[in-house]
C-alpha positions as CSV (number, residue, x, y, z in Angstrom):
1,M,-54.5,-95.8,-17.0
2,N,-55.5,-99.3,-16.1
3,G,-54.1,-101.1,-19.1
4,P,-50.9,-102.5,-20.5
5,A,-48.7,-100.4,-22.7
6,L,-45.5,-101.3,-24.7
7,F,-42.7,-98.8,-24.5
8,Y,-39.6,-99.2,-26.6
9,D,-36.2,-97.6,-27.2
10,K,-36.4,-96.0,-30.6
11,A,-32.6,-95.7,-30.9
12,A,-32.1,-99.4,-30.0
13,F,-34.8,-100.4,-32.5
14,R,-33.2,-98.3,-35.2
15,K,-29.8,-99.8,-34.4
16,A,-31.2,-103.3,-34.6
17,G,-33.2,-102.5,-37.8
18,L,-36.5,-103.2,-36.1
19,Q,-40.0,-101.7,-36.3
20,P,-42.4,-101.7,-33.4
21,P,-44.1,-105.1,-33.2
22,A,-47.8,-105.4,-34.1
23,T,-48.3,-109.1,-33.3
24,W,-47.1,-111.5,-30.5
25,K,-44.9,-113.3,-33.0
26,E,-43.3,-110.0,-34.0
27,L,-42.8,-109.1,-30.3
28,R,-41.0,-112.4,-29.7
29,Q,-38.7,-111.8,-32.8
30,A,-38.1,-108.1,-31.9
31,A,-37.3,-108.9,-28.3
32,A,-34.8,-111.6,-29.2
33,K,-32.6,-109.4,-31.5
34,P,-31.3,-106.9,-29.0
35,T,-31.0,-109.4,-26.1
36,A,-27.3,-109.9,-25.3
37,G,-25.3,-110.0,-22.1
38,R,-27.1,-107.8,-19.5
39,S,-29.3,-106.1,-22.1
40,Y,-32.8,-107.6,-22.6
41,G,-35.2,-107.0,-25.5
42,L,-38.2,-107.3,-23.2
43,A,-38.7,-106.6,-19.6
44,L,-41.9,-106.8,-17.4
45,S,-42.7,-105.5,-14.0
46,A,-42.0,-108.2,-11.4
47,V,-43.8,-106.7,-8.4
48,A,-44.6,-109.5,-6.0
49,T,-48.3,-108.5,-5.7
50,E,-51.4,-108.9,-7.7
51,E,-50.1,-106.0,-9.9
52,G,-47.2,-108.2,-11.0
53,S,-49.5,-111.1,-11.9
54,R,-51.6,-108.6,-14.0
55,Q,-48.6,-108.0,-16.2
56,Y,-49.1,-111.5,-17.6
57,V,-52.8,-111.2,-18.5
58,P,-52.0,-109.8,-22.0
59,F,-49.7,-112.8,-22.7
60,L,-52.2,-115.2,-21.4
61,G,-54.8,-113.6,-23.7
62,S,-52.6,-114.4,-26.6
63,G,-53.8,-118.0,-26.6
64,G,-54.1,-119.2,-23.0
65,D,-57.1,-119.5,-20.8
66,L,-57.6,-118.2,-17.3
67,E,-59.9,-121.1,-16.6
68,Q,-57.4,-123.7,-17.7
69,L,-53.9,-122.5,-16.7
70,D,-52.4,-126.0,-17.2
71,S,-53.3,-126.2,-20.9
72,A,-50.5,-126.2,-23.4
73,E,-51.6,-122.8,-24.7
74,S,-51.7,-121.2,-21.2
75,V,-48.3,-122.7,-20.3
76,S,-46.8,-121.4,-23.5
77,A,-48.2,-117.9,-22.9
78,L,-47.1,-117.8,-19.3
79,T,-43.6,-119.0,-20.0
80,Y,-43.1,-116.6,-22.9
């Protein structure tokens, strides 16, 4: 498959009282709740190749612009 997918830990979501997110705002809220110590509510591949940079395209598409990476919307999406 050549597309992003979101995997989640059903047990961790149940324990935190969460439902799978359907929007970017819900993703941010859901990821914040189980984040503590060495546990993170969201993790991305950090491969140091073009594959790693492709991990950010969905975030950029949430309001940013590939043609204007220095716009406030792009910076916000890429620093999510």
